[in-house]
C-alpha positions as CSV (number, residue, x, y, z in Angstrom):
1,M,11.1,28.7,-9.7
2,N,7.6,28.9,-8.5
3,E,7.2,25.6,-6.5
4,S,3.2,26.0,-6.5
5,I,3.3,25.3,-10.3
6,P,1.8,22.2,-11.5
7,V,4.3,19.8,-13.2
8,T,3.8,17.1,-16.0
9,R,6.3,14.7,-17.3
10,V,5.9,11.5,-19.4
11,T,7.5,8.5,-17.6
12,D,7.6,4.8,-18.1
13,Q,4.2,4.7,-16.4
14,G,2.5,7.3,-18.5
15,T,1.8,11.0,-17.9
16,V,2.6,11.9,-14.3
17,K,1.4,15.2,-12.9
18,L,2.3,16.9,-9.6
19,M,-0.5,19.4,-8.7
20,P,-0.5,21.7,-5.6
21,D,-3.4,21.6,-3.2
22,I,-4.7,25.1,-2.8
23,D,-6.1,24.4,0.5
24,R,-2.7,23.2,2.1
25,E,0.3,25.3,1.4
26,R,3.0,22.7,0.7
27,A,0.7,19.6,-0.2
28,W,0.8,17.9,-3.7
29,L,-1.3,15.3,-5.6
30,L,0.4,12.9,-7.8
31,T,-1.6,11.4,-10.7
32,V,-0.7,9.0,-13.4
33,D,-2.7,9.3,-16.6
34,G,-5.3,11.1,-14.6
35,A,-5.7,8.6,-11.8
36,P,-4.8,9.8,-8.3
37,Q,-1.7,7.8,-7.1
38,S,-0.3,9.9,-3.9
39,Y,-0.8,12.8,-1.7
40,V,1.7,14.3,0.3
41,D,1.9,17.3,2.7
42,L,5.3,18.2,3.0
43,D,4.8,20.2,6.2
44,E,2.6,17.6,7.9
45,P,3.9,14.1,6.8
46,T,1.3,12.3,9.3
47,H,-1.6,13.8,7.2
48,L,-2.9,10.8,4.9
49,E,-5.5,12.0,2.5
50,F,-6.6,9.0,0.7
51,E,-8.8,6.5,2.5
52,Y,-6.7,3.4,1.8
53,A,-3.5,5.1,3.0
54,R,-5.2,6.0,6.2
55,R,-6.1,2.4,6.6
56,L,-2.5,1.4,5.9
57,G,-1.5,4.0,8.4
58,H,-3.8,2.5,11.1
59,A,-2.2,-0.9,10.6
60,L,1.2,0.6,10.8
61,D,0.2,2.2,14.0
62,V,-1.0,-0.9,15.9
63,L,1.5,-3.6,14.5
64,A,4.1,-2.4,17.2
65,E,4.3,-0.4,20.3
66,P,4.1,3.4,19.5
67,G,7.3,5.1,18.5
68,R,9.3,1.9,18.0
69,A,11.6,2.0,15.1
70,L,10.9,-0.6,12.5
71,D,12.7,-2.0,9.5
72,V,10.0,-1.4,6.5
73,L,10.2,-2.4,2.9
74,H,7.8,-0.5,0.7
75,L,7.0,-2.2,-2.9
76,G,5.9,0.7,-4.9
77,G,6.9,4.4,-4.1
78,G,4.6,7.0,-5.6
79,A,5.3,10.2,-3.7
80,L,6.5,8.3,-0.7
81,T,3.4,9.1,1.4
82,L,3.9,6.0,3.8
83,P,7.6,6.0,4.1
84,R,7.2,9.7,5.2
85,Y,4.5,8.7,7.6
86,V,6.6,6.0,9.2
87,A,9.6,8.3,9.4
88,A,7.4,10.9,11.3
89,T,5.8,8.4,13.5
90,R,8.5,5.9,14.2
91,P,11.8,7.9,14.1
92,G,15.0,5.9,13.5
93,S,13.2,3.5,11.4
94,R,15.2,2.0,8.3
95,Q,13.1,2.2,5.1
96,D,13.9,0.7,1.6
97,V,11.5,1.9,-1.1
98,V,11.4,-0.1,-4.4
99,E,9.8,1.9,-7.4
100,A,10.0,0.7,-10.9
101,D,9.5,4.0,-12.7
102,R,12.7,6.0,-12.6
103,G,11.2,9.1,-14.1
104,L,8.3,9.2,-11.6
105,A,11.2,8.7,-8.7
106,Q,13.1,11.5,-10.1
107,L,10.4,13.9,-10.2
108,V,9.4,13.1,-6.5
109,A,13.0,13.4,-5.4
110,E,13.4,16.9,-7.3
111,R,10.0,18.4,-6.2
112,L,9.0,16.6,-3.0
113,P,12.4,16.1,-1.4
114,L,12.9,13.9,1.8
115,P,13.8,15.7,5.1
116,D,17.6,15.0,6.0
117,G,18.1,12.0,8.1
118,A,14.8,10.4,7.0
119,G,16.4,7.0,6.9
120,I,14.6,6.1,3.5
121,A,16.6,4.4,0.6
122,L,15.0,4.6,-2.8
123,H,15.8,1.7,-5.3
124,H,14.8,1.7,-9.0
125,A,13.9,-1.9,-9.8
126,D,11.0,-4.2,-10.6
127,A,9.2,-4.9,-7.0
128,R,9.4,-8.9,-7.5
129,A,12.8,-8.9,-8.8
130,W,14.1,-6.8,-5.9
131,L,12.2,-8.8,-3.4
132,E,13.7,-12.1,-4.7
133,G,17.1,-10.5,-4.0
134,A,16.5,-9.5,-0.6
135,A,17.9,-11.3,2.4
136,D,15.8,-13.6,4.6
137,G,14.2,-12.0,7.6
138,C,15.3,-8.3,6.7
139,A,12.1,-6.6,7.3
140,D,9.6,-6.0,10.3
141,V,7.0,-4.8,7.8
142,L,6.4,-5.2,4.0
143,V,4.1,-2.7,2.3
144,A,3.0,-3.5,-1.1
145,D,1.2,-0.5,-3.1
146,V,2.2,-1.2,-6.6
147,F,0.2,-0.4,-9.7
148,G,1.0,-0.8,-13.3
149,G,-1.3,2.2,-14.5
150,S,-4.4,1.5,-12.2
151,R,-3.9,-2.3,-11.9
152,V,-2.0,-4.6,-9.4
153,P,0.5,-6.3,-11.7
154,A,0.0,-10.2,-12.0
155,H,3.5,-11.3,-10.9
156,L,2.7,-9.6,-7.5
157,A,-0.5,-11.6,-7.3
158,S,0.6,-15.2,-6.9
159,L,1.7,-17.9,-4.5
160,G,5.4,-17.5,-5.4
161,Y,5.1,-14.0,-4.6
162,A,3.4,-14.4,-1.3
163,R,6.2,-16.8,-0.3
164,E,8.8,-14.5,-1.2
165,A,7.0,-11.9,0.9
166,A,7.0,-14.2,3.8
167,R,10.7,-15.1,3.3
168,V,12.0,-11.4,3.7
169,L,9.8,-10.8,6.8
170,R,10.8,-11.7,10.4
171,G,8.9,-14.2,12.3
172,D,6.7,-11.4,13.7
173,G,6.7,-9.4,10.5
174,V,3.6,-8.0,9.1
175,Y,2.6,-7.9,5.4
176,L,0.4,-5.1,4.1
177,A,-1.1,-4.5,0.8
178,N,-3.6,-2.4,-1.2
179,L,-5.9,-4.4,-3.2
180,P,-8.6,-2.7,-5.5
181,D,-11.6,-4.9,-6.5
182,A,-15.6,-4.9,-6.8
183,A,-18.1,-7.6,-6.4
184,P,-18.1,-10.5,-7.0
185,F,-14.5,-10.1,-5.8
186,A,-12.7,-12.8,-7.7
187,F,-9.3,-11.0,-7.5
188,L,-9.7,-10.0,-3.8
189,R,-10.8,-13.5,-2.7
190,S,-8.1,-15.2,-4.7
191,Q,-5.5,-13.0,-3.0
192,L,-6.9,-13.9,0.5
193,A,-6.8,-17.6,-0.4
194,T,-3.2,-17.3,-1.7
195,F,-1.9,-15.4,1.3
196,A,-3.8,-17.8,3.8
197,E,-1.4,-20.5,2.4
198,V,1.7,-18.6,3.6
199,F,0.4,-16.6,6.6
200,A,-1.7,-18.0,9.6
201,E,-3.3,-14.6,10.5
202,L,-5.2,-12.6,7.8
203,A,-7.4,-9.4,8.4
204,L,-9.0,-7.2,5.6
205,I,-9.9,-3.5,6.2
206,A,-12.4,-1.9,3.7
207,E,-15.4,0.4,3.6
208,P,-18.6,-1.4,4.3
209,G,-20.1,-0.2,0.9
210,V,-17.3,-1.9,-1.0
211,L,-17.6,-5.1,1.1
212,R,-21.3,-5.1,0.3
213,G,-20.6,-5.0,-3.2
214,R,-22.0,-1.5,-3.9
215,R,-19.0,0.2,-5.5
216,F,-15.4,-0.5,-6.7
217,G,-12.8,0.3,-4.0
218,N,-9.5,-0.5,-2.2
219,A,-9.2,-3.0,0.4
220,V,-6.1,-3.4,2.7
221,L,-4.7,-6.9,3.6
222,V,-3.1,-7.6,6.8
223,A,-1.1,-10.8,6.9
224,A,1.1,-12.3,9.7
225,R,2.5,-15.4,11.3
226,R,1.4,-14.3,14.6
227,P,-1.8,-12.7,16.0
228,V,-2.6,-9.2,15.1
229,D,-4.5,-6.9,17.4
230,T,-7.7,-6.6,15.2
231,A,-9.8,-5.1,18.2
232,A,-7.3,-2.1,18.3
233,L,-7.2,-2.1,14.4
234,A,-11.1,-2.1,14.3
235,R,-11.4,0.7,16.8
236,R,-9.2,2.9,14.8
237,T,-10.7,2.3,11.4
238,A,-14.3,2.6,12.9
239,A,-13.4,6.0,14.4
240,D,-11.7,7.4,11.1
241,A,-13.2,10.2,9.1
242,F,-13.9,7.6,6.5
243,P,-15.0,4.5,8.8
244,A,-14.1,1.1,7.6
245,R,-14.7,-2.3,8.8
246,V,-12.1,-5.0,9.8
247,E,-12.9,-8.6,8.8
248,H,-10.8,-11.6,10.3
249,G,-11.6,-15.1,11.6
250,A,-14.7,-17.0,10.5
251,A,-16.3,-14.0,8.5
252,L,-13.2,-13.8,6.5
253,R,-13.1,-17.4,5.8
254,D,-16.6,-17.1,4.6
255,F,-15.7,-14.3,2.4
256,I,-12.9,-16.4,0.9
257,G,-15.4,-19.2,0.2
258,D,-14.1,-21.6,-2.3
259,A,-11.5,-19.3,-3.8
260,R,-8.1,-21.0,-4.4
261,P,-4.6,-19.9,-4.1
262,V,-3.1,-18.6,-7.4
263,R,-0.1,-20.2,-9.1
264,D,2.4,-17.9,-11.0
265,E,1.4,-19.3,-14.4
266,D,-2.4,-18.5,-13.5
267,A,-2.0,-15.0,-12.0
268,V,-3.9,-12.0,-13.4
269,P,-3.8,-8.4,-12.5
270,S,-6.3,-6.6,-10.4
271,P,-9.5,-5.6,-12.4
272,E,-9.5,-2.2,-14.5
273,P,-11.4,0.2,-12.3
274,P,-14.4,2.0,-13.8
275,D,-14.3,5.7,-14.8
276,G,-14.3,7.9,-11.8
277,A,-13.7,5.0,-9.3
278,F,-10.8,6.7,-7.5
279,G,-11.5,10.1,-6.4
280,I,-9.5,11.9,-3.7
281,G,-10.6,10.6,-0.4
């Protein structure tokens, strides 16, 4: 079998494609219905291609001392980009990955296998249902990167969900989420208000053009019940090849404005991205 041939399958989410990167020998792009979802370099798992993934990586780097093993729960699997990153940068970490699309998970397992001893367990389940069945205080970090097509599902955007996320985290645990939106930021502001009800500390990482309302894009939410080293995070994100800004404190409260926490019965998915919103970056 030629491992560099693109692969296409129809799964629960839609049409999934794995396409080789001609510039990197064992790197692959995963798309769902044409929208880029994950990028993985099997020879260099610390290489994060997408801007939002790089920002999640920066957050993972600063939330604990370098190299310390962590218990990490990932909601949303894709091609397992961030679990591979954690396994490489924090050896000995125990990671659970919850992926609702069984066909997608099977394709990734077949074509992009994990290295032996990676410490990554994959679970086929709905993210919220799995979270509600998880034990109290079982994780140091929870990474939420769940999309139904190109939108964050509504049942992962409510106060009930935020409380479940806080429950499974240890006292010094950190919640990270990939949240797409554009001005006037109704979804993003409501998510910040929701998580502010549960977590004392919030920070938001985003490209300045997105925060200024110039384009649709991803923002990374950082939430914790203890102080986060926002200065270290800001240094890393500002020095990145794709610079971003870290908002926290009074500036973030001003951004939230009069947005209110979202009850389960009022939750809505993130907005549909405009055509061409998500390129490879």
